[in-house]
N, C-alpha and C positions, 0 to 999 in steps of 0.2 A: 339373354339375345344382345344386350348392351355390352356386356363382357365379352362375347365374341367379337361384336363390332369393334370394341377398343383394342383387342388384341391384332385384329387384320389390319386396322387403320394405323395403329402405332408402329407394327412391323413393317407396313408399305412406306411408312414416314422415315423410318428410321435407317430400312435396308434399301428401299426401292427408289429413292430420291438422292441426287446428288447434293442437294441443298433444301432446305426449307426454312423459309424465312416468316416467321409468326409475330404479329404485333397486336396488341389491345386484347389477349386471349384472357390475361389475369382480371381485366376491367370487365369483360363478359361475364367471367365467373361470380365475380363480385355481385354484380348485378343480378343474375339469376339466383344467386344464393341467399340473397338479401331477404331475411325474415319480414322486413317491415314494407316491401315493395307491394304497392297497392294493384297494380296493373299486370296484365300479360305482357309478353315479350314477343315481338314478331321479328324475325331473323331474315333479312331479304339480301341474299348474295347474288352476283351476276353468276349466268350459268355456262360452264365451260366445256364440261364433259360429262361422262356417265359415271364418273367416279367422283365428282364433287361431293355429294352425300352418298357413302359415308366417310370418305377420307378426310374431309376437313374437320371431322369431329375428333380424329385421332389426336389433335393437340390439346383436348380437354384432360384434365387430371382424372386419375382412377376415382378420387373423392366423388366425382360428378358422374362419371360413366357408370359407377356402380348403383346410383340412385335415381331410377327410371322418373322418380316424380320431377326431377330437375332436367331431365332429358326432353330434347325437341320433339314435337310432333311434326310429320314432314307430309306435305301433299304430294302424292307420286301417282304417275300415271297407271291407271288400271291395266292397260293394254301391255305393260310392260312388268309391273310389280305383282299382279295380280292374276297370272295366267293359268295357274293349276293349283292344286290343293296345296303343294310344298310351298310354293313361292307365297300363295296368299297367306299361310300360317306364319311363315317366316316375316314377311312385310308387316302383318298385324303385331306381332310380337315385337318388332322394331319401330312402333309407333307410327307407321306409315298409314295415310289416308288416300283411299282408293278414290283417285280422281278422274272423271271421266271427260277426255278432251271433246269438246263440242256440247256439252252438256249446259254450259252456260256458268253464271256465278250463283244460281239458285239451286244446288245439288248438294247432297248430304255430306260431301268432303268438306265444302265450305262452312255448313252449318257446325258440323262436329268441331272444326278448327276456331270457329267463334267461341264455342262453349269451352274449348281449351284455353282460350284467352281469357274469358270469363272467369276461370278457375286458377288465374295468374299463372299459366303454364306458358310453354315456350313452344312457339310455331314457326317451322321454316318453310318459305315458299320460294320457288324459283319464278318469279313473275315475269320473266321474259317468255315463258312457256315452251319454251323449246332450247336445246344447246344454241348458244352464239359464239363463234370461236373468231368473230372479228369485232370490230368498233364502230358506234359507239355501242352502248347497250340500247335494246331493242326496246320498242314500247311496251309498258307495262299493261297486262291483262288486268280487266276490272276487278276480278277476284280479291286483289290486296286491297283495293279500295273498300270493298263491302267488309272485308276483316277489321279494317281500322274503324270504318264509321259505325258498324253496328255491334262493335264489342260494347259491354256494358261500362267499361272504363276504357278510354283512348289508349291503347298499347304503347309500351315504349318500342321504338324501330331501332333495329341494330342493322346498318347496312355492313355488308361483307365484300371484300374484295378477293377473289380467287385468280391468281395468276399463273400460268405456266401450265395449268392443268390440260389446255389444249394440245401441249406436245406430249402429254401422256397417253392421251386418247385423241389423237388428231382425227378429223374428218376430211374427206371420206375413209372409213376404215378399212384398212389394208388387211388387217391381221387381228386373231381374237384377243391375243395377250395385248396388254399395255406396253408402251416403251418407258422403261425405268431409266434411272440415273439422271434424271431431268431436275432443272430448278424451279422450285414452286414456290409460291407467296400466299398466306392466308392472313388478310389484315380485318380485324374486328373493328368497325368504326365505334364512335362514341355512341351510347345510347340516347336517343332524342324523342322528345315528348310528341307526340303526334296531334294533339289536342290543337296546337298553332296551325297544323296543316290542315285539318278539318275546316277550321274557321276560315283560312286563306279559300280554300275551296269553295266554302259557302257563299263567300262575299262576291265572287266572281261568276257563279254558275246561275243560269236562267232554268235549268232543269234539273231532274235526278240523273239523267243520262250525263249531261255536261259535268254535274258535280263529281261522278264517279271517274270520267274522263280527267279531270283536271286534278283531283285528289291522287290517282294512279300516277299521272304526270310529276306531281309533287314529291311522290316517294321515290319515283324513279329517279329524280334529280339528285336526291339524297345518295343514291347508289352510284350513280353516273360521275357525281364530284368526288366520290371516294376513289373510284376506277381511274378518273383521268389524274387524280394527284400522285397515285401510286406508280401510274405508269409513265409518269414524267419524271420520278425521283429516280 
């Protein structure tokens, strides 16, 4: 399945875009592949279109795409990714966790994602909760705070900026096929230890709800800073 994803994503990037600017990918690959890494890796991109995942993973080398143990698990909307037996099987093989919108942060998908992080795996989550083709980055849902706070070892946070994807699949959608020959950017930020973020949220919070809200805001700040820097350059 990841070989198929790689073929589709790499073909789309090579033939379907006018230009694809990629930065920080080698650092991300080195981080995920590091055998001495003690914590999981939490990837948090902004959410621009329905093609963000899997297209963003087309920049990874085949040495990583062909090793499912190194590939990301992603939280995907159940009503989109698990609609029938075929899509459910494909999504499961692609390491997508069925997330039910409206079921809150204490649902199986979040529990499973924490288990992945506890096993030093990679989890990708679009924490805005929906596609946002404007600015700034939307308020983050509390699920990302639970992933960070309840993992056995605070995970490494990798913010990702996705730019130009809103031109490939603009909203509202007026046609089924995406628009190609667009300029896109995929920027992997530097891995960040989330332990200081947890400590900062604990210092300023008076309740568990306040803690989750503050921690989610601090994580959002990392993603928003990367977005603002890239869009200003």
